[in-house]
C-alpha positions as CSV (number, residue, x, y, z in Angstrom):
1,M,-46.6,20.1,-88.3
2,D,-47.3,23.8,-88.4
3,F,-49.5,25.3,-85.8
4,K,-49.6,28.7,-87.4
5,D,-53.2,30.0,-87.9
6,S,-54.6,26.7,-86.8
7,T,-56.7,25.8,-83.8
8,A,-57.1,22.1,-84.4
9,A,-56.4,20.4,-81.1
10,P,-56.8,16.7,-82.0
11,Q,-53.6,16.6,-84.0
12,Y,-51.8,18.4,-81.3
13,T,-53.0,16.0,-78.6
14,R,-52.4,12.9,-80.6
15,M,-48.7,13.5,-80.9
16,S,-46.5,11.0,-79.0
17,R,-44.3,12.3,-76.2
18,R,-40.6,12.3,-77.1
19,S,-38.5,11.4,-74.1
20,Q,-35.2,12.5,-75.7
21,Q,-36.4,16.1,-76.4
22,G,-38.3,16.6,-73.2
23,S,-41.8,17.9,-72.6
24,L,-43.7,19.8,-75.3
25,L,-44.8,22.2,-72.7
26,P,-42.6,25.2,-72.1
27,S,-40.4,25.2,-69.0
28,I,-41.5,26.8,-65.8
29,D,-39.4,29.9,-66.3
30,T,-41.6,30.9,-69.4
31,F,-44.5,31.6,-67.1
32,D,-45.3,35.1,-66.4
33,N,-44.8,35.9,-62.7
34,R,-47.9,38.0,-62.7
35,A,-50.0,34.9,-63.1
36,S,-49.4,34.0,-59.5
37,S,-51.4,36.9,-58.3
38,A,-54.7,35.6,-59.6
39,P,-57.0,33.8,-57.2
40,Q,-56.9,30.0,-57.2
41,D,-60.5,29.4,-58.1
42,S,-61.1,32.4,-60.4
43,C,-62.2,32.1,-64.0
44,I,-59.9,34.8,-65.3
45,P,-57.8,33.7,-68.2
46,I,-54.1,33.6,-67.5
47,R,-51.4,34.1,-70.0
48,S,-49.2,31.0,-69.8
49,L,-47.1,30.5,-72.9
50,S,-46.5,31.3,-76.5
51,V,-46.5,28.4,-78.9
52,L,-44.5,28.4,-82.2
53,G,-45.0,32.1,-83.1
54,H,-48.7,32.0,-82.2
55,P,-50.2,34.8,-80.1
56,T,-50.2,34.3,-76.4
57,V,-52.2,31.3,-75.4
58,Y,-54.7,31.6,-72.5
59,Y,-56.3,28.9,-70.4
60,W,-59.0,29.0,-67.8
61,T,-58.4,28.0,-64.2
62,S,-60.7,25.3,-63.0
63,H,-63.3,25.7,-60.3
64,G,-63.0,22.0,-59.4
65,N,-61.0,20.7,-56.4
66,S,-58.3,18.2,-56.8
67,T,-58.9,14.8,-55.2
68,E,-55.2,14.0,-54.9
69,S,-52.7,15.5,-52.6
70,L,-49.8,17.4,-54.1
71,N,-47.5,15.6,-51.7
72,V,-48.0,12.4,-53.7
73,S,-46.8,12.2,-57.3
74,T,-49.5,11.2,-59.8
75,A,-47.3,11.2,-62.8
76,Q,-46.7,7.9,-64.5
77,P,-43.3,6.8,-65.7
78,F,-42.4,7.7,-69.2
79,N,-42.2,4.9,-71.7
80,S,-42.5,4.4,-75.5
81,S,-46.2,3.7,-75.4
82,Y,-47.1,6.7,-73.4
83,S,-48.7,9.6,-75.3
84,F,-50.9,12.5,-74.8
85,N,-53.8,10.3,-76.1
86,T,-53.9,8.6,-72.7
87,I,-54.4,11.9,-70.9
88,D,-58.1,12.5,-70.0
89,N,-57.6,16.2,-69.6
90,P,-54.8,17.6,-71.7
91,K,-52.5,19.9,-69.9
92,V,-52.5,22.4,-72.8
93,P,-56.2,23.4,-73.4
94,P,-57.5,24.9,-76.6
95,I,-57.5,28.6,-76.9
96,F,-61.2,28.8,-76.3
97,P,-62.2,26.0,-73.9
98,S,-65.8,25.1,-73.7
99,T,-65.8,23.4,-70.3
100,H,-64.0,23.7,-67.0
101,Q,-61.8,20.8,-66.2
102,T,-59.4,19.9,-63.3
103,F,-55.7,19.8,-64.1
104,Y,-52.3,20.7,-62.6
105,T,-49.8,23.2,-63.9
106,P,-46.2,22.2,-64.7
107,K,-45.1,24.1,-61.6
108,D,-47.4,21.8,-59.5
109,W,-45.9,18.8,-61.2
110,H,-42.4,19.9,-60.4
111,N,-43.4,20.8,-56.9
112,A,-44.9,17.4,-56.4
113,Q,-41.7,15.7,-57.7
114,M,-39.6,17.8,-55.5
115,T,-41.8,17.0,-52.5
116,N,-41.5,13.3,-53.2
117,Y,-37.7,13.6,-53.5
118,L,-37.4,15.6,-50.3
119,A,-39.8,13.2,-48.5
120,S,-37.8,10.2,-49.8
121,D,-34.5,11.8,-48.8
122,K,-35.8,12.6,-45.3
123,I,-37.3,9.2,-44.7
124,R,-34.2,7.5,-46.1
125,A,-32.0,9.7,-43.9
126,V,-34.1,8.8,-40.8
127,S,-33.9,5.1,-41.8
128,E,-30.1,5.3,-42.2
129,R,-29.8,7.1,-38.9
130,L,-31.9,4.5,-37.2
131,R,-29.9,1.7,-38.8
132,S,-26.6,3.4,-37.8
133,D,-27.9,3.9,-34.3
134,A,-29.0,0.3,-34.0
135,I,-25.6,-0.9,-35.2
136,H,-23.8,1.5,-32.8
137,L,-26.1,0.5,-29.9
138,A,-25.5,-3.2,-30.6
139,R,-21.7,-2.7,-30.7
140,E,-21.8,-0.5,-27.7
141,K,-23.7,-3.1,-25.6
142,D,-21.4,-5.8,-26.9
143,E,-18.4,-3.8,-25.9
144,Q,-20.0,-3.0,-22.5
145,A,-20.7,-6.7,-21.9
146,F,-17.1,-7.6,-22.7
147,Y,-15.8,-4.7,-20.6
148,N,-18.1,-5.7,-17.6
149,N,-16.9,-9.3,-17.9
150,F,-13.3,-8.2,-18.1
151,E,-13.8,-5.7,-15.2
152,S,-15.4,-8.4,-13.0
153,S,-12.6,-10.8,-13.8
154,R,-10.1,-8.1,-13.0
155,R,-11.8,-7.4,-9.7
156,L,-11.9,-11.1,-8.9
157,D,-8.2,-11.3,-9.6
158,E,-7.5,-8.3,-7.4
159,R,-9.6,-9.9,-4.7
160,I,-7.7,-13.2,-5.0
161,N,-4.4,-11.3,-4.8
162,D,-5.7,-9.5,-1.7
163,I,-6.8,-12.7,0.0
164,G,-3.5,-14.4,-0.9
165,Y,-1.6,-11.4,0.5
166,W,-3.4,-11.3,3.8
167,K,-3.4,-15.1,4.1
168,K,0.4,-15.0,3.7
169,K,0.7,-12.3,6.3
170,L,-1.5,-14.4,8.6
171,E,0.6,-17.5,8.0
172,K,3.8,-15.6,8.8
173,T,2.3,-14.1,11.9
174,K,1.0,-17.5,13.0
175,D,4.4,-19.1,12.6
176,K,6.0,-16.2,14.5
177,M,3.4,-16.7,17.3
178,K,4.1,-20.4,17.5
179,R,7.8,-19.7,17.9
180,K,7.1,-17.1,20.5
181,I,4.9,-19.5,22.5
182,D,7.8,-22.0,22.5
183,D,10.2,-19.3,23.6
184,V,8.0,-18.3,26.5
185,E,7.6,-21.9,27.6
186,I,11.4,-22.4,27.5
187,K,11.9,-19.2,29.5
188,R,9.3,-20.3,32.1
189,R,11.3,-23.4,32.7
190,E,14.5,-21.4,33.0
191,V,13.0,-19.0,35.6
192,E,12.2,-22.0,37.8
193,R,15.9,-22.5,38.2
194,L,16.7,-19.0,39.2
195,L,18.9,-18.3,42.1
196,S,19.8,-15.0,43.5
197,E,22.6,-13.9,45.7
198,T,24.9,-11.1,45.0
199,E,25.8,-8.1,47.2
200,K,29.1,-6.9,45.8
201,P,27.8,-6.5,42.2
202,L,24.8,-4.6,43.6
203,H,27.2,-2.2,45.5
204,I,29.3,-1.6,42.4
205,A,26.2,-0.9,40.3
206,Q,24.9,1.6,42.8
207,E,28.3,3.3,43.0
208,N,28.4,3.5,39.2
209,L,25.1,5.2,39.1
210,H,26.2,7.7,41.8
211,E,29.3,8.6,39.9
212,R,27.4,9.1,36.6
213,E,25.1,11.6,38.3
214,K,28.1,14.0,38.3
215,R,27.9,14.5,34.6
216,Q,26.9,18.0,33.4
217,G,24.5,19.6,31.0
218,I,23.2,17.7,28.1
219,D,25.3,14.7,29.0
220,L,23.0,13.9,31.9
221,V,21.2,11.6,29.5
222,H,19.3,8.4,30.3
223,D,21.5,6.4,28.0
224,N,21.9,2.6,27.5
225,V,24.6,2.4,30.2
226,E,22.3,3.9,32.9
227,Q,19.5,1.6,31.8
228,E,21.7,-1.4,32.1
229,L,22.9,-0.4,35.5
230,I,19.4,0.3,36.8
231,R,18.3,-3.1,35.4
232,E,21.2,-4.8,37.2
233,V,20.4,-3.2,40.5
234,D,16.6,-3.9,40.2
235,T,17.3,-7.4,39.2
236,I,19.5,-8.1,42.1
237,K,17.1,-6.5,44.6
238,L,13.9,-8.1,43.3
239,L,15.2,-11.5,42.3
240,Q,13.7,-13.5,45.1
241,Q,10.5,-11.5,45.3
242,N,9.7,-11.7,41.6
243,L,10.4,-15.3,40.9
244,Q,6.9,-16.5,41.5
245,Q,5.4,-13.4,40.0
246,M,7.4,-13.9,36.8
247,L,6.2,-17.5,36.5
248,E,2.6,-16.4,36.8
249,R,3.1,-13.7,34.2
250,L,4.7,-16.1,31.8
251,N,1.8,-18.5,32.1
252,T,-0.7,-15.7,31.6
253,Q,1.1,-14.4,28.6
254,N,1.2,-17.8,27.0
255,S,-2.5,-18.1,27.5
256,L,-3.0,-14.9,25.6
257,N,-0.6,-16.0,22.9
258,R,-2.6,-19.2,22.4
259,A,-5.9,-17.3,22.2
260,S,-4.4,-15.0,19.5
261,L,-3.0,-18.0,17.7
262,Y,-6.5,-19.5,17.6
263,E,-7.9,-16.3,16.0
264,L,-5.1,-16.4,13.4
265,K,-5.7,-20.0,12.5
266,R,-9.5,-19.4,12.1
267,D,-8.9,-16.3,10.0
268,A,-6.4,-18.2,7.8
269,Q,-8.8,-21.1,7.3
270,D,-11.6,-18.7,6.3
271,K,-9.3,-17.0,3.9
272,F,-8.3,-20.3,2.4
273,R,-11.9,-21.3,1.8
274,A,-12.7,-17.8,0.3
275,L,-9.6,-18.1,-1.9
276,V,-10.8,-21.5,-3.3
277,L,-14.3,-20.1,-4.0
278,D,-13.0,-17.0,-5.7
279,L,-10.6,-19.0,-7.8
280,A,-13.5,-21.1,-8.9
281,A,-15.5,-18.0,-9.7
282,Y,-12.6,-16.5,-11.6
283,N,-12.2,-19.6,-13.8
284,I,-15.8,-19.5,-14.9
285,K,-15.9,-18.3,-18.5
286,T,-18.5,-17.9,-21.2
287,T,-17.5,-21.3,-22.5
288,S,-17.8,-23.0,-19.2
289,P,-20.3,-25.9,-19.3
290,D,-21.8,-25.4,-15.8
291,I,-22.9,-21.8,-16.2
292,N,-26.6,-21.2,-15.7
293,F,-29.3,-18.5,-15.0
294,Y,-30.0,-17.9,-11.3
295,K,-33.1,-15.8,-10.9
296,D,-32.9,-12.9,-8.5
297,I,-29.4,-13.8,-7.5
298,K,-28.4,-10.2,-7.7
299,I,-30.6,-9.3,-4.8
300,V,-29.3,-12.0,-2.6
301,D,-27.0,-10.4,-0.1
302,N,-25.4,-12.7,2.4
303,T,-22.4,-10.5,3.0
304,A,-21.1,-9.9,6.5
305,S,-18.5,-7.3,5.8
306,I,-17.3,-4.6,3.4
307,P,-13.7,-4.3,2.1
308,E,-12.8,-1.9,4.8
309,S,-14.1,-3.9,7.6
310,W,-12.7,-7.1,6.0
311,V,-9.2,-5.6,6.0
312,Q,-9.7,-4.1,9.4
313,Y,-10.7,-7.5,10.9
314,T,-7.5,-9.2,9.6
315,E,-5.4,-6.2,10.6
316,E,-6.8,-6.3,14.1
317,N,-6.0,-10.0,14.4
318,I,-2.5,-9.5,13.1
319,H,-2.1,-6.4,15.3
320,R,-3.3,-8.2,18.3
321,A,-0.8,-11.0,17.6
322,L,2.0,-8.6,17.1
323,I,1.1,-6.8,20.3
324,E,1.2,-10.1,22.2
325,I,4.5,-11.0,20.6
326,S,5.8,-7.6,21.7
327,K,4.6,-8.2,25.2
328,S,6.1,-11.6,25.1
329,N,9.4,-10.1,24.1
330,E,9.2,-7.6,27.0
331,L,8.3,-10.4,29.4
332,L,11.2,-12.5,28.1
333,N,13.5,-9.6,28.6
334,A,12.2,-9.2,32.1
335,S,12.8,-12.9,32.6
336,N,16.2,-12.6,31.2
337,Q,17.0,-9.8,33.7
338,L,16.2,-12.2,36.4
339,I,18.2,-15.0,34.8
340,V,21.3,-12.8,34.4
341,T,21.3,-12.2,38.2
342,T,21.6,-15.8,39.0
343,D,24.7,-17.9,39.1
344,N,24.3,-18.9,35.5
345,H,23.5,-15.4,34.1
346,I,25.1,-12.7,36.3
347,W,28.2,-12.8,34.2
348,S,26.1,-12.1,31.1
349,Q,24.4,-9.1,32.7
350,W,27.8,-7.9,34.0
351,N,29.2,-8.1,30.5
352,H,26.1,-6.3,29.1
353,V,26.8,-3.4,31.4
354,N,30.5,-3.4,30.5
355,I,29.8,-3.6,26.8
356,S,27.3,-0.7,27.0
357,L,29.8,1.3,29.0
358,E,32.5,0.7,26.5
359,N,30.3,1.7,23.6
360,R,29.3,4.8,25.5
361,I,32.9,5.7,26.1
362,K,33.6,5.3,22.4
363,E,30.6,7.5,21.5
364,E,31.8,10.2,23.9
365,Q,35.3,10.0,22.5
366,I,34.0,10.3,19.0
367,A,31.7,13.1,20.0
368,K,34.6,14.9,21.6
369,N,36.8,14.5,18.5
370,K,34.0,15.7,16.3
371,I,33.4,18.8,18.5
372,Q,37.1,19.6,18.2
373,I,37.0,19.2,14.4
374,H,33.9,21.4,14.2
375,L,35.5,24.0,16.5
376,E,38.5,24.1,14.2
377,K,36.3,24.5,11.2
378,V,34.3,27.3,12.8
379,L,37.5,29.1,13.6
380,Q,38.6,28.7,10.0
381,E,35.2,29.9,8.8
382,I,35.3,32.9,11.0
383,F,38.7,33.8,9.4
384,N,37.3,33.2,5.9
385,V,34.2,35.3,6.5
386,E,36.2,38.2,7.9
387,Q,38.4,38.0,4.8
388,N,35.3,38.0,2.7
389,I,33.9,41.0,4.5
390,E,37.0,43.0,3.6
391,F,36.7,41.9,0.0
392,L,33.0,43.0,-0.1
393,K,33.9,46.4,1.4
394,K,36.6,46.8,-1.3
395,N,34.2,45.8,-4.0
396,I,31.6,48.3,-2.8
397,L,34.3,51.0,-3.0
398,D,35.1,49.9,-6.6
399,Q,31.4,50.0,-7.5
400,D,31.2,53.6,-6.1
401,V,33.9,54.6,-8.5
402,F,31.9,53.3,-11.5
403,L,28.8,55.0,-10.1
404,K,30.7,58.3,-9.9
405,V,31.8,57.9,-13.5
406,A,28.2,57.2,-14.8
407,Q,26.7,60.0,-12.8
408,T,29.4,62.5,-13.9
409,R,28.7,61.5,-17.5
410,L,25.0,62.2,-17.0
411,E,25.7,65.5,-15.4
412,T,28.0,66.5,-18.2
413,R,25.4,65.7,-20.8
414,T,22.8,67.8,-19.1
415,R,24.6,70.9,-20.4
416,R,24.0,70.1,-24.0
417,P,22.2,73.1,-25.7
418,N,18.7,73.2,-27.2
419,V,17.8,70.3,-29.4
420,E,21.1,68.6,-28.8
421,A,19.8,67.6,-25.4
422,C,18.5,64.4,-27.0
423,R,17.5,61.3,-25.1
424,D,19.5,59.1,-27.3
425,S,20.8,55.5,-26.7
426,A,23.8,56.8,-24.8
427,M,21.4,58.5,-22.4
428,H,19.4,55.3,-22.0
429,S,22.6,53.4,-21.5
430,L,24.0,55.7,-18.8
431,I,20.7,55.8,-16.9
432,Q,20.5,51.9,-17.0
433,E,24.1,51.8,-15.8
434,V,23.3,54.1,-12.9
435,H,20.3,51.9,-12.0
436,D,22.4,48.7,-12.2
437,L,25.2,50.2,-10.1
438,H,22.8,51.3,-7.4
439,A,21.2,47.8,-7.4
440,A,24.7,46.2,-7.3
441,I,25.8,48.3,-4.4
442,A,22.6,47.6,-2.5
443,D,23.1,43.8,-3.1
444,L,26.7,44.1,-1.9
445,H,25.6,46.0,1.2
446,A,22.9,43.3,1.9
447,K,25.5,40.6,1.5
448,L,27.9,42.4,3.7
449,H,25.3,42.7,6.4
450,Q,24.6,39.0,6.1
451,E,28.3,38.2,6.4
452,E,28.6,40.3,9.5
453,N,25.6,38.5,11.0
454,A,27.3,35.2,10.0
455,V,30.4,36.2,11.9
456,Q,28.3,36.8,15.0
457,Q,26.6,33.5,14.7
458,L,29.9,31.8,14.2
459,L,31.3,33.4,17.3
460,H,28.2,32.2,19.2
461,T,28.7,28.7,17.8
462,K,32.3,28.8,18.8
463,S,31.4,29.5,22.4
464,T,28.8,26.7,22.4
465,L,31.2,24.2,21.0
466,E,33.9,25.1,23.6
467,Q,31.3,24.7,26.4
468,D,30.1,21.3,24.9
469,L,33.7,20.2,24.6
470,S,34.3,20.8,28.3
471,I,31.1,18.8,29.2
472,K,32.2,15.9,27.0
473,S,35.6,15.8,28.6
474,N,34.1,15.6,32.0
475,S,31.7,12.8,31.0
476,L,34.5,10.9,29.3
477,F,36.6,11.1,32.5
478,I,33.7,9.8,34.7
479,D,32.8,6.9,32.4
480,S,36.3,5.8,31.5
481,N,38.2,6.4,34.8
482,K,35.7,6.2,37.6
483,V,32.9,3.9,36.5
484,M,35.0,1.5,34.4
485,G,37.9,1.7,36.8
486,I,35.7,0.5,39.7
487,R,34.3,-2.3,37.6
488,R,37.8,-3.5,36.6
489,T,38.7,-3.8,40.3
490,F,36.0,-6.5,40.8
491,T,36.9,-10.0,39.5
492,M,33.9,-12.1,38.9
493,G,34.2,-15.8,38.2
494,I,32.7,-17.2,35.0
495,P,29.6,-19.2,35.9
496,E,29.4,-22.8,34.9
497,K,26.5,-22.2,32.6
498,S,25.9,-19.0,30.7
499,F,22.5,-18.3,29.2
500,S,22.8,-15.5,26.8
501,T,19.3,-15.6,25.3
502,S,18.2,-12.0,24.6
503,F,14.9,-10.8,23.2
504,L,14.9,-7.3,21.9
505,S,11.8,-5.3,22.2
506,S,10.7,-3.1,19.4
507,H,7.6,-1.8,17.6
508,P,5.1,-4.6,17.1
509,F,5.1,-4.3,13.3
510,D,8.9,-4.5,13.2
511,L,8.8,-8.0,14.7
512,I,7.7,-9.7,11.6
513,A,8.6,-9.2,8.0
514,L,5.4,-9.0,6.1
């Protein structure tokens, strides 16, 4: 069909739309940009396109208002039956329109399509984001639920371990307390058989204390020997007066021990019940048949303690028991002191003093030998340091020679003429050598000063060791010759019965292995 020199519109509008070749209307880029400057509702003809060699075609803008929003696409899908005959108002008007009709431009059509696409993309993105957030939230809450359940189980397991740990400590302390109560009861019966009478051992013990007061300096120590001698004297003097008092103290101490044992038993029983309940709670799983909802259970607070006070309560019970055990040991030691002064135990106490004295003599002999060895080492070190001082002095003199050489080289090079006085690598090397030599000589002088100070300290140490050696020799003579010599002159008959029960006092928490 040829449109040249023809204005017939019917044939043009009856043509079917060909989907393969695109729209018969020109593309948006054929519009003149100047058309956008015209008012929207004006009746000025606007040049829009040129059709098949025809002169420029004009169309009139409509005064009517569109009843449909541009945000909503009004275009129908293209199909084989769709043609321009179905369009009420053709988009391409005749050259000389007779009426004003409402229609959209191709640009409006494209804008509407793009608006729909953008709105679709935006709504779809929001929907995808909401769907992703929902999945993420569900997974997060599921993981949180599993984590909270795992954390609660872990906390219960830790609590069960804590209860078992403290229950074990309570059981051990309770067993120790039971044994200690039995020991105190046995000792109370032994004290009832005490007899005291000894004058000569008392005189020997007093004489030994008097001789040991002649020790000098640091050796005037309140050592184990002196403690045993004082214990022996006090035991002999106060034996008869303290018999009844000791019995009363043993009875009182056992009453306190039983009270502490009662607290330990009650605490251990409570821990056993709590352990059973926590084990039951720990074994409750999501598959357990007896789980149920308990309304407002989370606000029920029947607790009577917090973890710190819970631990403190048990620690105080254990500490109190250990204190009572320690006091029982001290009381048993005091009872033993009375027992060893009787006809059945005086020999044991006598041997304790002798053993302590022998151990002390061995310690003093070892200390004397060590002092002699250290004195010899100090003398040797003094000799070595003096030799080292001479070596350092010689080394300083050798460094001075190298310094003279480097400085002389520098001075010689200062006489180079004119531009030959170059600060070359040799110059840098000589300057660095001088700096290094000065630093080396300073270090050697500092070390020499330290060595000289060390000699003075060694000499002072030598004097101290010689004085200590004299003190140790005097103490060794008193303990081995005078004290032990007097005790050897006294022959004591072995008693018919010898009770050698001994209870060592120590820190309360060292009395039980927890």
